[in-house]
C-alpha positions, 0 to 999 in steps of 0.5 A: 171874796175873790173880788178884793178886800172885804170892807164891810157888809150891808144886809149880808151883801159883801162890799169889796175893794178891788185891787184895781181901785188902788191903780185908779186912785194913784192915777187920780192923785198923780194927775190931780196934784198939779191942778191943786197948784192952780186952785190954791196958789202958793200951796206946798207940794205936800199940801197939793199931794195931800189934797189930791189924795183926799180927792181920790178918797172922796171920789171913792166914797162918792162911788160907794154911796152911789152903789149903796143906793142901788144895793139898798133899793134892789134888796127892798124890791126883793132882788138879791145882790151878790156883792158890791165892788169898787174898782178902777174909777168905778163900782158895781152892785152885782145883782143875782137876778135880772129885774123882772119888770121895767119899773124895777129896772128903772128904780134900781138904776135911778137910785144911785144917781139920786144919792149922788146928786143929793150928796152934791147938793148937801156939799154945795150948801155946806160950802156956804158955811165954810170960809172960801179959798182955804184947804177945807173949802177945797175939800168940800168943793171936791166932795160936791164936784165928785158926787155931781160928776158921779151922778151926772155921768151915770145918767148918760144914756148908754150901758153899762151906765145907769142912764143906759139902764133907765133907757132900757127900762123905758124902751122895755116898757114901751115895746114890752121887750127887754132885748130891744131896750138893751140894744138901744142902750148899747148903741147909747153906750157906744155914743157915750164912749165916743163922746168921752174920747172927743172931749178928751181930745178937745181938751188937748187941742185947746190946752185946757188946764186939766187936759192930762187929767181929762185924758187919763180919766176919759180914756179909761172910762171910755174903755170901761163903757165900751167893754161893759156895753158889749158884755151887756149885749152878750148877756142879753143874747144868752138870756133871750128866749126864742119865740115858740120855744117851750121848756118842755121842748128841751127837757129829757124824760125823767127816770127814778132809780134806787140810789144803791143801783149798780152804776153800770145799770144806771148808765144803761138805763139813762140812754137819753133820759135824766136819772133821779137817784132815790134813797130807801127813805124816799129822799132824792140823792141827786141826778146821775152825772153821766160823766162821773158815772162812766169814770166810776163804771170803768173801775167798779161797775157794781158801785152804788150809782149814788157815788156818781150823783150830782146833788139837787139844790134849790138852784138846780130845780126849775118849774115847768111854768117858769118864764123862759128868760128866767130859766136861761138866766138861772142856768147861766148863773148856776154851776151845774150841767143839768137841772131837775124840772118839776110841775106845779105840785113838785113832781119831776117832769124832766131833766134839762141839760145845760148843753141842750139849752145852749144849743137851742138858744144859739140856734134861736129855734126849737130843737128838731 
């Protein structure tokens, strides 16, 4: 819950309102209020500020509906979602696992814009039933514009926008390589960011009525797109698996020792191997944490090695047949420094250290 205020949950996924959302909404209100005077001539200052605040809220609800589209489709495809966050002029559905097929990537990415465009169409139809020119008409029009803006903008072909994810899915499907799709979509993100800045400057140069609103929104959004694209590229680099590298090239031999073994003896036996500590009932107590074991052995070398064990959980167990990209992603997202590798029958076949994997991915080649 460190991502902000918990609003509600969707299928167990927390929906959070980040503190920066209030900053973005305040910016919208301040910049949009003067525009209301032009849309509704004669409106009082109170009415202008109220309608500007309503627009900020409607924009937030539009982003929320958009992100719920992503979230629901991801969950239906079996892709876990960690949380959904609304923040400064945007939102994000944080999936816990990268889609394993380009089709899944495309379906999840396309769901948000589809929801936004459907809501925009619904509001446009509602405008036909509302008397034009009044505050109610303006609110409905704002909702239509907000959803249309969210839907169309997110279809721009650059990461981290949905259009960039659709572009990545397309290139991934054509080339069979996700990394190529990511690089193409990152270039698209740079083009989108530059285009936003050019549009904002054009508004200033031509004296557009919404020039200050456009400038504020475009500068913040271009910054968001540029930062998001660079992060996507960095994450892809950490996820990419070098050609010819096998998980078996990285794992250390595994040794099983009684959990009650003296920690000093367990350390001596470890020497380049991963140690699984097993209790008398046959249940694994965990993997020997060499750093914790060294600290324990300094004071009490005869203490049970189990006191320096790192627990084994579902997240820290890897299948030896698991695809390399998925191994890299799991290791990146799991707060542990070593992982137990098992074969198809569940028998321990080795231990993978985070540092060994990081070194291999950084060098881009097999160790040794």
